[in-house]
C-alpha positions as CSV (number, residue, x, y, z in Angstrom):
1,M,-63.2,-16.7,-46.8
2,S,-59.7,-18.2,-46.8
3,N,-58.4,-14.9,-48.2
4,T,-59.9,-13.0,-45.3
5,K,-58.3,-15.4,-42.9
6,N,-54.9,-15.0,-44.4
7,T,-55.1,-11.2,-44.4
8,E,-56.1,-11.2,-40.7
9,E,-53.1,-13.5,-39.9
10,S,-50.8,-11.3,-41.9
11,Q,-52.0,-8.2,-40.2
12,D,-51.6,-9.8,-36.7
13,S,-48.1,-10.9,-37.5
14,Q,-47.2,-7.5,-38.8
15,E,-48.6,-5.8,-35.7
16,S,-46.6,-8.1,-33.4
17,Q,-43.4,-7.5,-35.4
18,D,-44.0,-3.7,-35.2
19,S,-44.6,-4.0,-31.4
20,R,-41.3,-5.9,-31.0
21,E,-39.3,-3.4,-33.0
22,S,-40.8,-0.6,-31.0
23,Q,-39.8,-2.2,-27.7
24,D,-36.2,-2.8,-29.1
25,S,-35.8,0.8,-30.1
26,Q,-37.1,2.0,-26.7
27,Q,-34.5,-0.3,-25.0
28,T,-31.7,1.0,-27.3
29,R,-32.7,4.6,-26.5
30,A,-32.8,3.9,-22.8
31,S,-29.4,2.4,-22.8
32,R,-28.0,5.6,-24.4
33,T,-29.6,8.0,-22.0
34,P,-27.5,8.6,-18.9
35,R,-28.6,6.9,-15.7
36,K,-29.6,8.8,-12.7
37,R,-26.9,9.2,-10.2
38,T,-27.6,7.7,-6.8
39,A,-26.3,9.0,-3.5
40,P,-23.1,7.4,-2.4
41,R,-23.4,4.5,0.0
42,K,-22.6,5.3,3.6
43,R,-19.5,3.4,4.8
44,P,-19.9,1.4,8.0
45,E,-18.5,3.1,11.0
46,N,-15.8,0.5,11.6
47,D,-14.1,1.3,8.2
48,S,-10.9,3.3,8.6
49,D,-10.5,6.6,6.8
50,P,-7.0,7.3,5.5
51,T,-7.6,11.0,6.3
52,E,-8.2,10.4,10.0
53,S,-5.7,12.0,12.4
54,T,-2.8,9.9,13.5
55,T,-4.0,9.8,17.1
56,E,-7.2,8.0,16.0
57,R,-5.3,5.4,13.9
58,K,-4.1,2.1,15.4
59,K,-0.5,2.2,16.4
60,P,1.8,0.0,14.4
61,K,3.3,-3.0,16.2
62,P,7.1,-3.0,16.9
63,M,7.9,-5.6,14.3
64,Q,6.0,-3.6,11.7
65,V,8.0,-0.5,12.7
66,L,11.3,-2.4,12.5
67,R,10.5,-3.8,9.0
68,Q,9.4,-0.3,7.8
69,A,12.6,1.2,9.1
70,R,14.8,-1.3,7.3
71,E,12.9,-0.8,4.1
72,Q,13.0,3.0,4.2
73,L,16.7,3.1,5.1
74,A,17.6,0.8,2.3
75,E,15.5,2.9,-0.1
76,L,17.3,6.1,0.9
77,T,20.9,4.8,1.2
78,G,20.9,2.0,-1.4
79,M,22.3,-0.3,1.2
80,E,20.5,-3.3,2.7
81,A,20.3,-3.6,6.5
82,E,22.1,-6.6,7.8
83,S,20.8,-6.4,11.4
84,V,19.2,-4.1,14.0
85,S,21.4,-3.7,17.1
86,S,19.2,-1.3,19.0
87,F,15.4,-0.7,19.0
88,E,13.6,1.7,21.4
89,Q,10.3,3.4,21.6
90,T,10.5,7.1,22.7
91,S,8.0,9.8,23.5
92,E,8.6,11.1,19.9
93,G,8.4,7.8,18.1
94,W,11.1,5.2,17.6
95,V,14.9,5.1,17.5
96,L,16.8,2.2,16.0
97,E,20.5,1.4,15.3
98,V,20.8,-0.4,12.1
99,E,24.0,-2.2,10.8
100,V,24.6,-2.1,7.1
101,L,27.4,-3.4,4.8
102,E,29.0,-0.3,3.2
103,L,31.9,-1.8,1.4
104,E,32.4,-5.5,0.6
105,R,35.9,-6.8,0.7
106,V,37.7,-10.1,0.4
107,P,38.1,-11.7,2.9
108,D,34.7,-10.9,4.3
109,T,36.2,-10.0,7.7
110,M,37.7,-6.9,6.1
111,S,34.4,-5.6,4.8
112,L,33.4,-2.1,6.0
113,M,30.2,-2.0,8.1
114,A,28.4,1.0,9.4
115,S,25.9,1.7,12.2
116,Y,23.1,4.1,11.4
117,Q,20.8,5.7,14.0
118,V,17.3,5.8,12.5
119,E,14.5,7.9,13.9
120,L,10.9,7.3,13.1
121,D,7.7,9.0,14.0
122,P,5.0,7.2,16.1
123,D,3.4,5.8,12.8
124,G,6.8,4.2,11.8
125,D,7.7,6.8,9.0
126,L,11.4,7.6,8.8
127,T,12.1,11.2,10.0
128,G,15.9,11.1,10.0
129,Y,19.0,9.0,10.0
130,R,22.7,9.4,10.5
131,R,25.8,7.2,10.5
132,V,27.2,7.0,14.0
133,R,30.1,4.7,13.4
134,R,32.1,2.8,10.7
135,Y,34.1,-0.4,11.4
136,E,35.6,-3.5,9.8
137,R,33.3,-6.5,10.1
138,G,36.0,-8.7,11.8
139,R,37.0,-6.2,14.5
140,A,35.4,-5.7,18.0
141,D,34.4,-2.2,18.9
142,A,36.9,-0.8,21.4
143,R,34.7,2.0,22.6
144,R,31.9,-0.3,23.9
145,P,32.4,-3.1,26.4
146,G,31.9,-6.6,25.1
147,G,32.1,-5.6,21.4
148,R,28.5,-4.3,21.4
């Protein structure tokens, strides 16, 4: 009778092992099969869409526009802006006058400076610039009262 008992236990253990192997192979096959694609989640209505028209986007603040103008002018000209002497919002966007160091000399008062008029659209993107004057750092501007 002990032989019968051992045979039954052996068969039970073999069956449980076969069952485990079958489950493992099913899991392996399942991981290889592509998953069903789900529908994309809907974005909440308050998320901003980069493709929205400019009229629907939030207007940039003046300080953001000023920083963008300085960065964009420096990127285009290769010269860092030292100061902004004029800043105005217009119906077409923004107009700034930016002072840059064009040629450094010794002594510093002999360095050549330039004023650039920079035009930006309402979103703060540069649309154009031009040099409006060039002067030595140490000299007052004769054509404007008070050296401005």
